[in-house]
N, C-alpha and C positions, 0 to 999 in steps of 0.2 A: 504494500500500500504506500503510495507516494507521500501521503500525509504523515505516515510513521517516520519515514526517512527525514522529512522536513523537521519534525518534532525533535528527532535525535540531533540534527544539526543545530537546532535552537538551543538544546541543553548544552551541547559542546560550546556554543558561543557564550553561554552564561557561566561557563567555567566549572561545571559539575564534574565529579570524578568519573572515571571510566565505568565503574560499577553502576552508578546512577544512570549514565548515558545509555547503558545497555538494558537495564531493568525497567526503567519507567516507560520507554516506548513499547516494550513487551506487554506491560500491564495495560497500556492504552489500546494496543491492538486487540487484546482480549475483550476489552469493553466495547469497542466499535463492532467487533464481530458478533458479540452477544446481543447488542442493542439493535443492530441491523438497520440503522438510519443514517441519513446524511447529517453531518455535524450541525448544520444550521437548524435541523429539525429536532434535535435532542432537547428534552425538557427535564425539569426536576424529577418528575415521576420515573423517567428512565434511569436516572442516577440512583434514586431510592431503590428501584427494582434491582439494579446491578449490585448495590450494597447488600441487599438481601441474598442475592445469588452468591456473592462472595462468602457470606456467612455459612452457606450450605455446601459450597463447592468442595469436593475432595482434594486433598493435597496430592499433587502429581509426583512428588518425590518420595513421600513416605506415607504411612497409614494415618488416618484421621483427617481433620479439616485444616483450614488455613489458620495460622496464628493471628492474634490481634495485630501484631506488628506488620505482618504481611498484608493484611487487609488495609491497614492504615497506609501502607506503601502504595497500594493500588489507588486509593482515594487521593493521595498526594499527587500521583501522576495526572489525575483528572483535574485537580486544582491548577496545576501548572499549565496543562494543556488549554483549558478554557480561558484562563487569564491571558494566555498568549493569543488565542483566537480572537478574543475581545479587543486586544491591543491592535491586532491586524485589521479589525473591522469586518471579520468574516461572520461574526454573530452579533445580533442586536443586543443581547443581554447574556450574562453569565449564568447558566442553568444550575451551577453548583453553589452559587453565592447564596448565603443565608441558610444553607443546610448544615446541620450539626451531626457529627459522627462520634462514636465512642473513642476516647483516647486510650491507647494501649497502656496497660499497667506493666511496670517493670518490677522485678523482685527487689525487695529492700536490701540495700548494701549492708553487709555485716561489718561492724566496726567494734573492735575490742576496746574496752576502757583501759586507762593506764593501770588501774588496779589489776585487771585481768592479765595484762602484759607482765606485771610483777609476779603474779602467781605462776605464769608459764615459766619464767626464768627460775623461779624457786623450785619448780617441779622437775628441772633437768637433772639427769644423772651423770651425764658425760660432757666433756669439752666439745665434742662434735655437736651435741644437741644445742648447746649454747651458741656455737658458731653458726648453726643453721638459723637460729632465731636472729642473730645479729646480722646475717647476710640479708635476710628477707624482711625483717622489721627494722633493725638498726640502720641498714643501708637502703631499704626500700626497693630492692631489686625484683624484677619480674622472675618468674620461674626459670625460663630459658636463660636469662642473664646469669642467674646464680649457678645454674648447671654448667655453663660454659666458662665460668670464672676460673682463671689459672692462678697458681701461686704467685707468679711474677706480676700479676695485676694488683696485688695488695702491697702497698708501700708503707710499711710500718713506721719508718722514720719520719715521713712527711704526713702520715695519717690520711692517706688518700687511697681510694680504690678505683681502679680504671675498668669501666665497662666498655669492652671493645666490640661486643656483639649485641648492641641494643636493638630494639624494635626498628625495623626498616633500615638496618645497617648503620644506625646512628651510634656514635660513641659519646661517652660523657665521663666526667670525673666526679666521684662521690666522696665528699669529706667524711672521715670517720671520727667520732668522738673517742675519748680515752677509753671508755668502757667497751665499745665495739672493738677497738684496737686490741685491748687486753684479751677479750674473748677469742678473737681470731688467732692471736699470737699464742695463747695457751694451747689451743687446738693444734696448731702447726708444730709447736715445740714438744708437746707431751703425748699427743694421741694420733695424729695423722700418720697413717701407715705409708712408709716411704718405699713404695714399689719402684724398682729401677725404671727410669724413663717416664714415669707418670708426672704430668705437669699440672693437673687440676688441683684446685684448692680443696674442695670437698670430695673426699674419697669414701668408698664403701669399705667393708671389712676385708675385701680382697685387694685393697690398695689401688683400685681403678676409679675413674670418674663416677661420682654419685649422681644418678639421674634425678631430675626434678620431681618425678613421681615418687621416688624413694624418699626424698626429703619431705615431701608432703605427708607420706605415711608416718615418718618419724615425728613430725609435728603433731599429728593426730594422736600418736601414742603418748606424747607429753601431755596433751590436753586431757587424756583419760585419767591422768594422775591428779587432776584438779577438779574443782566443782563447776567449771565453766561449761555451760550447756549450749553455747553457740556453736555453729558449724565453722570450724577454723580451718583455713587452708593457707598456703603460701601467699595467695593473692589477698586474703583477708589481712595478713600481716602488713602487706604493702599499703592497703587502704588505711589501716590503723595508724601507721607512722605518718601518713599524709595528714590525717585528721589531727593528730597530736602536735605536729609541727605548726599547723595553723593555729591551734589553741595556744601554743607557746609564744605566739606573736611573730613567727616568721612570715615574711611577706608571701603573697601568692606567687610572685615571680620566682622567688627562691625555691619554693616547693615544686613549682612547675619544672624548674631546671634539675632539682634534686632527683625527681622521678623520671626525668627524660621524656616528658610528654611532647616536647617540641624540639626541632633541630636547633643546636646551639652554634652560633657563629664563632664563639670562642669559649673555652672552658676556664678562662681566667677568673670568671666570677667566683669560682669555688675557692680561690685563694683568700677571698675576703670573708668567707663564712666561718664563723667561730664555732668551735665545738659546743660551747654553752648554748648557742642558738639552735643547734641541730637537735639537741635532745635535752630539753629543759625538765629532766626528771631526776629524782634522787637516785643515788647509786644502787644498782640492783645487786 
């Protein structure tokens, strides 16, 4: 359909990502095929009917129906399309204007309190368990970042940790406070198994790289020793440090860079971040 190709070009011109440029026209195509009318003939009832159709349509990729977010994605494609058509003068009025649709709900993000973090550290039995908490909470690393962390990436003298394989290939420097440095140093000196040729920081009992999934299981084992009822994962630890840093007064910009949410033009900003700013908590 020619209009689908034109809509795709319109989205490209607006600067949407490749995923959006491909998926929204596909959703529009399904709507136009299902409604079976010329664009200028489409009315509010047609859109309401399509919304109902989406509620009942089976999912083509897996069992069950469409998720709320997928349905919302379909509706978003119609909003962009009809706004564009109105702007071009191809329709006299926007048929989707004034209609309301259910906003998809997202699961509540789990955040541990500072007290719960203290209890996690208190429940550790080994240096490795504390090191895992310090990598994913104290340094706020993503699961894959922690898994790919090498021993050479941790500079104890300058209290900096280098993330060389961040999301999207981005690199960043993460400052360590004294407690994080001590936890990682104790693990390396007294417990890390030195298998010949192994370069990773976190190792399993065979002395080879500890997978993120295994680190996640270890954290869950530590949680079982506490009274914490929340579902805790490596990502929950990352969310928690972000929340705690903001509560401690660190600026949003610093937290953004600390977590590596955006590409950094320079890592020099980390040289100005003091350890006391990064973890305004009592000694664990």
